[in-house]
N, C-alpha and C positions, 0 to 999 in steps of 0.2 A: 774658547771650546777646546776639548782634547778628544783623541780617540778613545774609543771604549777600552774595556779591560785589558792591559797589557798581557801578552802572552810569554813574555820572556823577562825574568828578573834575575840579573847577574848575582851570584852567591860568592861569598867568600872563597877565594881560590879558584874561581872560573877563568878560563883562559880565552880570550877574544882575539881571534885573528881579523886583523884590519886589512883585508887582501886588496893589493893595489899593485898597479904597473902592468904586468902581463905583457903580452906580445902584440896589442893592437896598435894601430896608428895613433890612439889617443894615449898612449903610455905617458908621456911627459906630463899631461894634465892629470892623468889618474894619480900619478906619484904625488902631485901637489895637493889634490884633493885628500888622498889617504894620509898624508901626513898631518893635515890640519885634524882629521877626525882622530887620528891616533893621539896627537897631543892632547886634544880635549879629554878624550876617555881615560888617558893616563892621569890628567890633572884632576879628574874626578875621581879618582883612587881605585880605577879598575885595572885588572891585570889584562892589558891590551898589548898586542905584539903586531909588528908590521909582518906582512906574508906576501912576498912578490913570488908568485909562480914561475917566473923568468930565472929566479935564484934558488928557489927551493923545490924539491919533489912534491907535487900536489898531494901524494899520499899522507903526507905530514899533518894534513888538515884534520886527520882523525885523531889527533892529540889535543884538539881545541873542543871548546864547549859551545862556542857560537862563532858565527862570521859575520862581520860588517864588509859587506861587498862594496868596493870602491873602484873596482875596475871598470872604465868606460869602454864602450864598444864591444869588439869581437872578443869571445871567451870570457866575457865578465857580465855585458848586458844582453846577451843573445839567447839565454836560456841554458847554455851548455854548463856553465859553472853551477848553477841553480840545479841542473839534473844531477850533477855530481854529488853536491851537498844534500840533496834527497837521499842518494844512495848512502851516504854516510849517516843519514838521520842527524845531520848536524844543523840545527836552527840558523837561519839567516836572515840579513835585512831585505827589504825590499819585496818586488813583486816575484812570483814563482815561475816555474818553467814555462807554463803556457803564455801567461800574460808577457812575459820577457820575450819570448819568440816573435809573438804578435806585433808588440810595439817596435822591435828591434827592425823588422821588415816593413819599411814604410808603406810599399803598396799593399800588404796584407791589411795593416792597420786601416788603411783608406778603404778597402772593401768591407771590413767590418763597420766602420763608422758611417760610409755611405748607407749601408743596409739598414742602420739603426737611424737614419735621418739627419745626420750630421752633416754639415757642409764642409768640403775640402776643395781645393783648387782641382780642377779637371786635369787628368794626367794620364800618363802612359808608363807602363814598365817595359824596359827594353834590354835585353842581353847584349853586352858589349860585343859578344862573337857573332851576334846575328846582324849586326850593323851592315849596311851595303850602300852602294852609290846614292839610291833614290830614299833613303831613311828620312833625310830632312824633308823632302817633298811630301813624303806620308805623315809627318808629324804636323807639317803647315797645315794638311788637309783635315787632320782631325782636331787640332787645337787653335789654329789660326793665330794671329798675332805673336807677340814676343813670348818667350818661354824662359823657363829656367832648368838646369840640370843639376842634379845632386845624386850622390851614391845612394842606392836604395837601401844600404845596410851599413851605415857609418853615421857617426855623430860629430859633434863640436864644430859643425859648418865646415868640416873638411871637404873639399872636392865640390864645393857649390859656385855654380857659375850663373849670373843672372842676367836678365834682359838681352837674350840671345835672339837676333833677328835675320841673320844670314847665314848661308852654309859654311863659311868660313869660321864663324863664331861658334856654330854648332859643332864642328870636328874638334876646334879647340877645346869646348867644354868637355868632350869626350875624353880628351887626353888629359885633362885635369883631374877628371874622375876616375880615370882607368887605374892608377895605384891603389884606390881605395875599395874597388868593388869590381864584381862581375856584371851587375845589373845596375841600370840608371832608371832613376825616376825623372821622366819630363813632365814638367807641369806648365799651365799658363802662368805668365809672369803677371802678378797683380801689385801694382804700387799702392802701399798703404803703410800703416804703422804697426811695426813689430811689437806684440805684447807676449807676455809669458805669465803662467799661471802656476804657483807651486801648490802642490796638494799632500795632505797627510791623512792617514786612516785607512779603513777598508770598508767596502760595501755602503750601508747607509750611514756609518759613521765618518765617511770621508767628508771632509771640508777644504776649502779654499783659502789660501793666505792671500794678502793683498796683491792686486794686480800690479804688475811692472811694465811700464812702456820704455821702449828702448830707442834711443835717437842717435844715429851715427851720421858723420859726414857722408853726403851723397847717398845716403839710404842704402848704405853697403855694409851689412853686418856679417863679418866674415871671423875665421878663426883668429886672425890676430886682433880684430876689434873685440871680440868676445873675451879673449883673456890677457891681452898685453897692452892695448892702445889705452891712452889716458884721455881721448877726447869722445870716448863713447859715453853717453849720457843715459842714466838710468832714473827714470821717475818712479818713486815708490812711496806710497801709493799712486797709482796712476791718476793723471787728470782728467781722463775721459769722462763723458757724462755717467751718471751713476747707473741709468739703464743699461748702457754698453758694458759697463763693467760687471754688472750683475749676470748680463747674458753670456759675457766670456767666461766667467765662473761656472755657470750652470753648464755651459758646452764642455768645459775641462772636467768637471766632475763626472758628466756622463760618459766622456770618452774613457776615462780612468775605470769607471765601474763596468763600462761595457766589455773592455779588455780583460776584465778581472785583476786589476792591479791592486796592489796592497801595500801598506807601510809609507810610502812616500812616492813622489814623482813629479815631474813638471811639464806641463804642455806648453807649445809654441803655438802662437796665433797670429794671424794677420787682420787687422782692421781697415776696410775700404772706407775712407771718410765720404767718398762721391755716392757710394750706393749704401752706406751704413750696414754692410754685411760683415760679418765675422767668419775667416775661414780656419778651421784647424788644420795645422800643418804636421804636428807629429807629437809624440808623448815619449819623453825620456824617463827610464825606470831607474837610471842610476844617474842622477844629475850631478853637475859638478859641485865641489865644496871648497874651492879655492877662495881667496881674498877677493876675486872679481866675480865670484859665482852669484847666482840669482836667489836660489832657495833659502841661503842664510841672510840674503838682503830682506827678502820678504818676511822672514821669520822675525828679524830684527824689528820690523815695523809693527809687529804686535806685542812686542817686548819680550819675544822668545831669543835668548842668546845663543851664540854658536854651540857653545857646550851643552846648554838645554836641548837644542835642536838634535845634536847627536845623541842624546840620552833617550829622547823621544823616539827617534829612529830605532835605536838599539831595543827599546822595550817592545817594539813591534815584531822583533825577528821570530820567525816560526817556520814550520814546514808546510808544504801543501796538506790539507785536510786529510787527504787518503794515506797519507804517510806518517802523521803526527801520533 
């Protein structure tokens, strides 16, 4: 199954900007992702160019006909770049301004999904500047048990510290997060199997690719394990029971639709084998496209090559409805 009628069809001479790099903490991964996309589009015969806002004036984007966004994190995934492209009336890949903003700020997405009946780990949003000597005691009163800390507005598992049980571990976690964010998301720590679900399409045409189970040494899936380690195991399609796979895919599609996402995305979820519960963790609106990345892996499982995946994403490039 493929998305409904594409909204963008590259014409002869059209210039496509593959926007990569930028200034976020995920710059290195963005450059790797962007390089893969750029090569695939060029091999498909399209006039695609690399565009790194760190090295070129952003105003030069007005000379292009379409943008393939591959900047992860700040100024690429948070709605700011999408807003600028809307002003230029330059069609772009992935979710629009509002959906990007919602999903980038994890606590905001949690509020939306919880209001819609989707289950996420119990959590608290805390400003780093507001932390005080009794912050750990207040967290324990509200969440009890072990917790994890992660930046409220960063990706690639940067700054994530798990299984925090003591004040010393808490303050260490704060220091690990501090370079990446001004606000922390503190959540109950749930031991389970990490799973991820790639999505393509928009609205009722949204569909899920095969689920991927992620297995790492000591249940520790961090930035290094995600992009560089050779001992991380990805099981695709997941070997979880059919009913669990279906439930995870349904949750992912609903989360994507509720946030107003389009084009493509990837949810991260956690399956607790003891309770059989599935927890929605977050939704990435500009997922990785490196040789370790999960969306290309899921696409390959249904016979969609890396290049074909890039072209499918490009075909769904558009502006928000009010601006198109």
